[in-house]
BABA-764403 format. One record per atom (N, C-alpha, C, O, CB): residue in one letter; x, y, z. Coordinates in steps of 0.1 Angstrom, whole numbers, plus 2048, in hexadecimal, padded with zeros to 3 digits. Atoms other than C-alpha are relative to their C-alpha. Glycine has a CB too. Example, Ala and Ser with C-alpha at 12.3 -4.5 7.8 and 13.67 -1.06 7.14 Angstrom:
! BABA-764403
a8097F4800/a87B7D384E/a80980C800/a81380C807/a7F680080C/s7F77F5800/s8897F5847/s7F880B808/s7FD816809/s8048057F2/
***
This chain:
! BABA-764403
m7FC7F3801/m25CB55969/m80D7F47F9/m8137EB7FF/m80080D810/p7F1804802/p27AB4B950/p80C802806/p80E80C80E/p8038057F6/e7F48007F7/e29CB4295C/e8088037F6/e8038027EB/e8037F3809/p7F97F9803/p2BCB53951/p8047F47F0/p8077F77E5/p80B80580E/n7F980C80D/n2C3B2D93B/n7F37F97F6/n7F17EF7F0/n80A7EF809/d80A80580A/d2A1B3192A/d7FE8007F0/d80080B7EC/d7F7805803/p7FC7FB80B/p2A1B2F90A/p7FB80C7F6/p8008107EC/p8007F77FA/e8097F3801/e286B4C908/e807809802/e8098117F9/e7F5801809/v7F87F6800/v29DB61918/v8078057F5/v8088107F1/v8077FE807/v7F27F9807/v2B9B5D901/v7FB8077F0/v8018107EA/v8107F27FE/e8097F680D/e29EB658DF/e7FE810806/e7FF81B801/e7EC7F97FD/a8097F07FB/a291B828F6/a80C80A7F7/a80A8127EE/a800806819/v7F37F8804/v2B9B8F8EE/v8048037FB/v80980E7FA/v8077FF800/a80280080C/a2BCB858D0/a7F980B7F7/a7FD8107ED/a7FD7F67FF/a8097FA80C/a29FB988C2/a803811806/a7FE81B801/a7EB7F9801/a8057F87FD/a2A6BB08D6/a81380A7FA/a816814800/a7F87FE810/v7ED8007FF/v2D4BB68C7/v7F580C7EE/v7EC8097E5/v8117E67FC/v7FC7FB80B/v2D5BD38AD/v80C8027F6/v80F80E7F6/v7FD807804/p7F9801809/p2EEBD0895/p80780D7F8/p80680D7EC/p7F97F87F9/s7FA7FB80E/s303BEE885/s80A8047FB/s812804804/s7FB8077FB/i7F67FF801/i31DBF6874/i80A8107FF/i8028197FC/i8017F77F8/k7FB7E8806/k334C2086D/k8117FB7FD/k8177F3804/k801815817/s7F0802800/s359C1E861/s7FF7F17FA/s7FB7EC7F0/s808801810/v7F880D7FB/v367BFE86B/v7FA7FA808/v7F97EE806/v80D801806/t80A8047F7/t351BF9887/t7F97F6806/t7F37F9810/t7FA8047FE/a8118097FF/a339BE088C/a7F97FC80E/a7FF7F3814/a8027EF7F9/r8068027F0/r322BDF8AE/r7F67F57FB/r7F17F27F0/r7F6811809/a8098077F9/a30CBC68BE/a7F480980A/a7F3808816/a8097F7809/d8067FA7F0/d2F4BDB8D3/d7F47F9806/d7EA7FA7FF/d7FB8117FE/v80B8027F7/v2DBBCB8EB/v7FB80D80C/v80380F815/v8057F3806/p8027FC7F8/p2C8BE5901/p8027FC810/p8047EF810/p7F88037FB/g7FE8077F3/g2CCBDD929/g7EA7FD803/g7E17FF7FB/g80C80F810/g8107FD802/g2A7BD893A/g7F77F0800/g7EC7ED806/g7FD8097F0/i80F80B7FF/i29ABB4931/i80A7F8809/i8157F880C/i7FA7F57EE/p7FE80A7F2/p296B9C94B/p8087F57FF/p8097EF7F4/p7F37FB807/d7FD80F802/d2AAB7D958/d80B8037F2/d8117F87F1/d7F07F57FD/a7F8804807/a2C0B8293B/a814805800/a81C8097F7/a7F78037F4/a7F47FE7FE/a2DFB8594F/a8047F87FF/a7FC7EF7FD/a804805807/g7FB80B810/g2F8B6D940/g8047FE7F3/g80F7F97EF/g7F97FB7FC/i7FA80580E/i2FAB6A920/i80C80E7FD/i813816803/i7F17FF7F1/t7F17FE806/t311B7590B/t7F780A7EF/t7EC80A7E9/t80C7EB7FD/v8047FB810/v30FB8C8EA/v80E7FE7FD/v816802804/v7F98117FC/t7F57FF809/t32CB838CE/t8028027F9/t7F87FD7F4/t8057FB7FD/i8047FE80C/i332B908AE/i80F7F37FE/i8187EF805/i8008147F9/l7F2806809/l349B78896/l8028017F3/l7FB80A7EE/l8017F3800/s7FB80380D/s356B71876/s8087EF800/s8127E8803/s80A80D7FD/g7FA813801/g350B4C86A/g8017F980E/g7F67F8812/g8137FF7FA/t8008057F3/t35AB3B88D/t80E808807/t815804810/t8007EF800/t7F67FA7F5/t375B57896/t7FA80D80C/t7F8819809/t80C8077F5/q8037FA7F6/q36BB678B6/q8048147FA/q80F8167F9/q80A7F780D/l7F67F87FC/l370B8E8B3/l7FA80B809/l80281380D/l8088077F4/a8007F87F5/a35DBA28CA/a7F77F580C/a7F47EA808/a7F78117FB/s80B8057ED/s347B938EF/s7FF80E808/s80481A808/s80B7F1811/q8047F97F8/q337B9F904/q7F47FD808/q7EA7FD801/q8008097FB/p80B8057F7/p31FB94923/p7F780A801/p7FA816800/p8057FC80D/y80B7FA800/y2FDBA1927/y7FD80880F/y7F9802818/y7F77F77FC/t8048037EF/t2F9BB4947/t7EC80A800/t7E78117F6/t81280E80F/d8067F4802/d2D8BC8951/d80080E801/d7F98137F7/d7FB7FE803/l7FB7F3800/l2DFBEA957/l7FF8037F3/l7F58097ED/l80C802805/k7F97F980E/k2F6BEE936/k7FA7F57F5/k8017F87EC/k816801800/g80580A80A/g2E7BD391F/g80F7F87FB/g8157F2804/g7F78097F2/a7FB805802/a303BC8908/a8068017F5/a8007F97ED/a7FD7FA802/h7FC7F6806/h31ABDA8EE/h80A7F67FC/h8167F67FF/h80280F807/p7ED80680A/p334BC38DC/p8018087F3/p7F880B7EB/p8017EA7F7/r7FA7F580E/r349BDB8C1/r80C7F67FD/r8117ED803/r807814805/v7F5806802/v364BD18AE/v80480A7F3/v7FC80E7EB/v7FE7F17FE/d7F57F680E/d37DBE6893/d8027F77F5/d80D7F07F6/d813806805/l7FB809808/l37DBD2874/l80B8067F6/l80C8137F7/l7F57F97FA/p7F0802809/p39FBD2859/p7F780B7F6/p7EC80B7F0/p8067EB7F8/a8067F880C/a39ABEE846/a8077FF7F4/a8078097EC/a80080E804/e7FA80580D/e3ADBDE828/e80380C7F2/e7FF80D7E7/e7F57F67FA/e7FC7F1808/e3BDC0381A/e7F08097F9/e7EE80F7EF/e80C7FC7EF/g80F7F7804/g396C1281B/g7F77F97F8/g7EE8007F4/g80280E7F8/r80980880B/r385BF5805/r7F37FC805/r7F17F680F/r8067F27FD/i80E8037FE/i35FBF4803/i8017F5800/i80B7EF7FB/i7F78057F8/r80280D7FF/r353BD380C/r7F57FE804/r7EE807808/r8077F9806/t80C8077FB/t338BB9815/t8027F980D/t7F77F580A/t7FC7F57F8/v7F98097F4/v344BA483A/v7F77FA801/v7EC800801/v80580580D/d8128077F9/d329B87843/d80D7F980C/d8187F380C/d7F17EE7EF/l7FB7FF7EC/l330B8686C/l7F27FB801/l7E87FB7FA/l80581480B/t80D8067F5/t319B75884/t7FC80480D/t806804815/t8027F3803/i8027F87F0/i307B858A6/i7FE7F0804/i7F77E87FD/i7F0810803/k80580A7F5/k304B688BE/k802804809/k80C80B80D/k8057F4801/v80B7FE7F2/v2EFB698DE/v8007F3807/v7FA7EA802/v7EF8037FC/s8008117FA/s2F7B498F9/s80180380C/s80A80A810/s80E7F47FC/n7FC8087F6/n2F4B41919/n80B7F7805/n80F7F6811/n7F97FB7FF/g7FC80F7FF/g307B24915/g7FC7F57FF/g8007EC7F8/g8027FD809/r80A80C806/r2EEB0E915/r7F48047EF/r7F17FB7E8/r7F37FD811/h80480080E/h2DAB1C8F4/h803809804/h80580F80E/h7F67FD7F8/t7F57F0805/t2E5B358DC/t7F77FF7F0/t7F47F57E9/t81A7FE7FE/v80A7F8809/v2CFB4C8C0/v8118067F7/v81A80D7FC/v7F380F80B/t7F77F880A/t2E8B538A2/t7F88097EF/t7F08077E6/t80C7F27FA/i8097F780C/i2DEB6E88A/i80B8037F9/i8158067FE/i7F780E804/p7F27FF80A/p2F5B7186D/p7FC8107F9/p7F18157F8/p8007F07F0/w7FB7EE800/w2FFB97864/w80A8057EA/w8168047E7/w813801814/t7F7800807/t309B9F841/t7FF815800/t7F681E7FF/t7FC7F47F1/a7FF7F17FB/a319BC1848/a8078057F0/a80A7FD7E7/a80B803812/q7FB7F9810/q328BDC82A/q80A80A80A/q806814811/q7F080B7F3/v7F47F27F9/v34BBF083A/v8028047F1/v8028007E5/v8147FB80B/r7FB7F980A/r352C0A82F/r80980D808/r80681780E/r7F48037F5/p7F47F67FB/p372C1A839/p80080C801/p8018117F6/p80B8007FA/l8037F17FE/l36EC3D845/l80D806807/l812802812/l7F380480A/y7F57F77F6/y38CC5884A/y80280C800/y7FF8127F6/y80C7FD800/r7FF7F4800/r395C75855/r80E8067F5/r8187FF7F2/r801804810/i7FF7F3806/i3A2C91840/i80A807804/i80F7FD7FF/i7F6807801/v7FA7F8800/v3BDCA9849/v80A8087F2/v8158057EE/v8047FC80A/v7F67FD80A/v3C8CC082A/v80780D803/v800817806/v7FA7FF7F3/s7FC7FC7FE/s3E6CD382F/s7FF80F7F9/s7F680F7F1/s8077F8801/d8037F5806/d3E9CF9823/d8067FC7F0/d80C7F17EF/d80880E809/l7FB80380E/l3F0CFA7FB/l81380A804/l81980C80F/l7F28097F0/r7EC7FB806/r418D0A7F2/r8087F97F4/r80B7EE7F1/r80C7FC80C/l7FB80080B/l425D127D6/l80D8057FB/l80F8117FE/l7F98037FA/k7F57F9800/k446D167CA/k8038047EE/k8017FB7E5/k80B7F680A/r8037F880B/r44BD2C7AB/r80F7FC7F9/r81A7FB800/r7FB811804/t7F1801802/t468D26796/t8078097F9/t80180D7EF/t8027F67FA/a7F87F5802/a47ED3D78E/a8078067F2/a8138017F2/a8087FD809/t7FD7FF808/t485D4F767/t80480B7FD/t7FC813804/t7F97FC7FA/p7FA7F0801/p494D6F75F/p7F38077FA/p7F28137FE/p8108017F4/r80A7FB800/r46FD7674D/r7F87FF80D/r7F0807811/r7FB7FC7F7/c80A8047F4/c461D6976A/c7FB80880F/c7FE800818/c8067F3804/d7FE7FD7F7/d459D81787/d814804809/d818803815/d7F77F5803/p7F17FD7F9/p480D8D78D/p80380180C/p80C7FD813/p80680C7FD/d7F67FB7F1/d47FD9D7AB/d7F27FB80D/d7F1800818/d80681B800/g8048107F1/g465D7F7C2/g7F7807804/g7F2805810/g80D7F9811/s80C7F37FB/s44BD9D7C4/s7F37FA7FB/s7EA7FC802/s8038137F8/m80D803808/m42ED8E7AE/m7FA7FB807/m7FF7F180C/m7FF7F97F5/q8068067FA/q40DD897C0/q7F77F77F8/q7F27FA7EE/q7FB807808/v804809808/v400D677BB/v7F07FD80A/v7ED800815/v80D7F27FD/v80D8017F7/v3DDD5E7C1/v7F97EF7FB/v7FB7EB7F0/v7F480F7FA/a80380D7FD/a3CDD3B7C8/a7F47FB805/a7F27F8811/a8077FC808/r80D8007FA/r3A8D347C4/r8007EE7FF/r8067E77F7/r7F180B7F7/w806811804/w39BD0F7C8/w7EF802804/w7E880B805/w8087F080E/v8108047FB/v379D007D3/v8037EF80A/v8087E4809/v7F27FB7EC/g7FE8097F7/g377CEE7F2/g7FB7F6800/g7F27F67F8/g7FD80380A/p80980E800/p369CC77F9/p7F08077FC/p7E98017F4/p8007F8812/d80E8077FB/d347CD7801/d7FC80B7F3/d7F08107F4/d7F8802814/g8067F980B/g345CED7DC/g80480F802/g8008177FA/g7EF7FE800/t8017F27FF/t34FD0D7EA/t80C808800/t815806808/t7F880480B/p7F37F8808/p367D247DB/p80980680D/p805807818/p7FA8107F3/h7F37F77F6/h386D377EE/h8098047F6/h8078027EA/h80B7F580C/e7F77F3809/e3A0D4E7DF/e80F80B80F/e812814817/e7EC8127F8/a7F07F77F3/a3C2D597F5/a80B8007F4/a80B7F77EB/a8097F3814/s7F97FF800/s3DDD677E9/s80B808809/s80A80C815/s7FD8017F7/g7F47FB7F2/g403D777F6/g8068017F0/g8018007E5/g8097F3811/t7F37FC804/t423D7E7E9/t80F7FA806/t8107F7812/t80080E803/s7F88097F5/s446D6C7F2/s80B8057FA/s80B8057EE/s7FF7EE802/p7EE7F9806/p46BD7C7EC/p8077F3801/p8137F27FD/p80A80F80E/d7F680C808/d476D5A7EA/d7FD7F37F3/d8037EB7EC/d8047F780B/r80B80180B/r459D507D4/r7FB7F0808/r7F67E7803/r8097FF7EC/v8048137FD/v451D2E7E5/v7F180C80A/v7F781680F/v8127EF811/y80F801802/y427D397EF/y7F97F880C/y7F47ED80A/y7FC7F87F2/h80E80B7F9/h412D2980C/h7F0810803/h7ED81B804/h80A7F4819/f80C7F7803/f3EFD2E80D/f7F57F8810/f7EB7F180D/f7F97FD7EB/p8068057F6/p3E1D23833/p7F57FF7FE/p7F17F5804/p800804809/e80D800803/e3BCD2B824/e7FE7EF7FD/e7F37EB7FF/e7FD80C7F4/f804805806/f3BED0D816/f7FF7ED804/f7FF7E37FD/f8058067F6/v7FB80B7FD/v3C3CF1830/v7F07FB808/v7EB803811/v811800808/t80F8027FE/t3A1CE2838/t8057F1805/t8107EC805/t7F28037F1/t7FB80E7F3/t398CBE84F/t7F47FC7F7/t7EC8057F5/t7FF7FF816/l80A805802/l37FCA283B/l7FC7FA809/l8047F9813/l8007FC7F7/t8068097F2/t369C8C852/t7F87F57FA/t7EE7F77F2/t7F580980D/d80980A800/d35BC6D84F/d8057FB7F0/d7FE7F17F0/d7EF806804/v7FB801807/v36DC66828/v7FF7F37FB/v7FF7EB805/v808805802/d7FC80B802/d36FC49816/d8057FF7EE/d8008057E4/d7F57F6807/v7FB80280B/v383C3D7FA/v7FA8057F1/v8008057E7/v8027F4801/t806801810/t367C477DC/t7FC81A800/t7FB8257F9/t7E57EF801/g7F77EA7FD/g36DC707EE/g8068057F8/g80C7FE7F0/g80B80480B/a7F37F980B/a381C867DB/a7FE80F804/a7F4815804/a7FD7FE7ED/f8037F27FF/f389CA77E2/f8058077F4/f80B8007EC/f80680780C/s7FD7FE80D/s38FCBD7C7/s80380F803/s7FF81280E/s7F57FC7F3/m7F67F4800/m3A3CE47C1/m7FE8037F6/m8007F97EF/m80E7FF803/d7F97F6809/d3A3CFA7A5/d80480D804/d7FE81580A/d7F98037F7/w7F37F57FF/w3C0D147A6/w8078037F6/w80A7FA7EE/w80C7FD809/y7F97F7806/y3D0D29794/y80980F807/y80581780F/y7F68037F8/e8017F17FF/e3E5D47794/e80580D7F3/e80980E7E8/e80880280C/q8057F280D/q3E3D67783/q80D80A801/q81281080B/q7EF80B806/d7FB7F77FD/d3F9D7B778/d7FD8147FE/d7F28177F9/d80A7F97FC/p80E7F5804/p3EDDA0774/p8048037EF/p8108047EE/p80081280B/g8037FE80A/g3E8DA6750/g7FD7F47F9/g7F77F57EE/g8088077FC/e80180E807/e3E8D7D748/e7FE7FA80A/e8057F7814/e80B7FA7F8/p8068077F7/p3D4D6C758/p7FC7F17FF/p7F27EF7F7/p7F6807802/v80080C804/v3D4D47759/v7F57F6802/v7EE7F680D/v80A7FC805/p80B80B7FE/p3BAD28752/p8027FE809/p80D80180E/p7FF7F57FB/p7FC8047F1/p3B0D19774/p8097F27F8/p80A7ED7ED/p7F17FB80E/q7F980E803/q3C6CFB778/q7F57F980B/q7F27FE816/q813800805/n7FF8087F7/n3B7CDA788/n8027F8803/n80B7F37FC/n7FC7FF803/f7F4807800/f3C0CC2799/f7FA7FB80E/f7FB801819/f80F8087FF/v8078057F7/v3ABCA87AD/v8057F5802/v8077EB7FA/v7F58007FF/t7F78127FA/t3B9C8D7C7/t7F17FD80A/t7E680280C/t81680380F/a80C8087F6/a3A6C767DE/a80E7F7800/a8187F47F9/a7ED7F87F9/p7F680D7F6/p3B7C5B7FA/p7F97F37F6/p7F27E97FA/p7FB7FD818/l800813808/l3B4C3D7DE/l8097FA804/l8047EF805/l8037FD7F0/a7F08077FE/a3D6C307E6/a80480380D/a80F808810/a80D8067F6/f7FB8017F0/f3D7C2F80C/f80F7FA7FF/f8117EF7FA/f7F57F480B/a7EE8017FD/a3FFC2E813/a8027F680C/a7F77F3811/a808812806/a7F78047F4/a413C1D830/a7FE80A80A/a7FC809816/a80F7FE7FC/s8007F37F3/s415C4183C/s7F18077FD/s7E98087F3/s81180F7FD/p8117F97FC/p3F6C53848/p80480D7F4/p7FA8107ED/p7FD808818/t8017F1806/t403C76833/t8017F87F3/t8047EC7F1/t80E80E804/l7FB80080F/l405C7880F/l8018137F8/l7FF81E7FD/l7F27F47F6/v7FB7F3807/v40FC947F5/v7F27FE7F7/v7EB7F47F4/v8128027F7/g80880680D/g3FAC9D7DB/g8098127F6/g80F81C7FB/g7E57FE804/h7ED7F1804/h413CB97C3/h7F48027F2/h7EC7F97EF/h81C7F67FB/g80480180E/g407CCA79E/g80980A7FC/g80D813803/g7F18027FC/q7F97F2804/q41ACE0788/q7F48077F5/q7EB8027EF/q8117FD7F6/l8037F4802/l40FD0277D/l8078087F9/l8108107FE/l7FE806809/k7FB7F180C/k418D1675C/k7F580D7FD/k7E980F7FD/k8027FA7EF/e80D7F7808/e40BD3374E/e8018027EF/e8097FC7E7/e800811806/g804807812/g400D35728/g80D8057FD/g8107FD7F3/g7F08097F4/g7F980080B/g421D4371C/g80E7F8804/g8187F67FC/g8028107FA/g7F180F7FE/g43DD29731/g80780A80C/g80F808815/g80F7FC7EC/d7F37F87F3/d44AD48746/d8067FE80A/d81180080F/d7FF808805/c8008017F0/c445D41764/c7F67EF800/c7EE7EB7F8/c7F681180B/a80480E7F9/a43DD1B779/a800801808/a80780980E/a8067F5801/g7FE8057F0/g436D10797/g7FC7F4808/g7F77EB801/g7FB808807/r7FC8157FB/r436CEC7AC/r7F180A80E/r7EF812817/r81E7F680B/l8117FC7F4/l40FCF07BD/l8037ED809/l8027E2804/l7E68027EE/s80580D7F3/s410CD37E0/s7FC80580F/s7FC810815/s8107F6805/y8058037F1/y403CCB801/y7FC7F5803/y7F87EC7FB/y7F6808804/s7F98157FE/s406CAA813/s7ED802808/s7E880C80D/s8187F8813/y80B8027F5/y3E2C9D825/y8037F2809/y80A7EA803/y7F17FF7F9/t7FE8097FB/t3E3C8283F/t7EB7FD808/t7E080380C/t81080480B/w8158077FE/w3C1C6B846/w8087F9811/w8127F7818/w7F47EB7EC/t7FF8077EE/t3BBC5A869/t7F37FA7F7/t7EB7FE7EF/t7FF80C815/l812808805/l39EC3B865/l7FE803809/l806804812/l7FA7F07FC/r80E7FE7F6/r37DC42878/r7FD7F4805/r7FD7E97FE/r7F18057F9/t80180B7FA/t377C2D891/t7EF800806/t7E880A802/t80D7FF80C/f80D7F77F7/f352C2D8A8/f7FE7F6808/f7F57F7811/f7F08057F7/
***
C-alpha cells in the first residue's frame, strides 16, 4: 500500500487538480476521496509568491482560491503555478490564466431637467416621452409631466450582472412635443474608466429641432467587482 509520503500519491493529487478562473477569482480544486493523500498541500503561486494554500483532507479534498487584482478592469493573462507537495515530494503545474474582471452594475432612474424659456412649456405642464433600448435590446417607453420641469423615469432603473470593460449599455431617447417630434438622441456608455469612487454619472443634452426647448438628461451607475 502506498504511504502518504510516497511520490505516486502526490502525483495522484496533482493529476486530479482542476484549475479555473472567473472574474478575478482563481481556484485549484481537488476532489476528496484520494487514498492516503492526507498531509498533502495544494498551493497557488505567482512566481515565488504564495497566493493561497490549503491542506488536502480525505472528506473535502482541497480548494485553495485567491482574488487577483482587478487593475481597473483590464483583461489580461497571468502566469501562475499550482504546487502539490507533502514536504518531501513536489509536483508543479504551470498555469496561464486569463483574468477578465466582471462587475455588477446598477443603473439609476433617468432624470431630465428642462430649460425654461418663454416659448417652451410656459406653464410647466408639457408631457415628456422617454424611449430607450435596454441592454438586452428590449425597447422601453415612459412618459410624465412635471410642474417644476424636473422629470424622473424610474422605469430606467436596471441591473447588469457580470459585465466586463468591453460590455456597453446603450439608450436611445427623445422628448416629444405634440406636433413637433424630435429625432432620437443616442447615448452610449460603458464602464470603461473605473474611478476611485464606485459611482459614476452619465449625462447628455437634449434640444428640440427649433431650439426653443432644451434639457439635461442624467443618471448614475454604481459598479461592484464580482468575486466567486
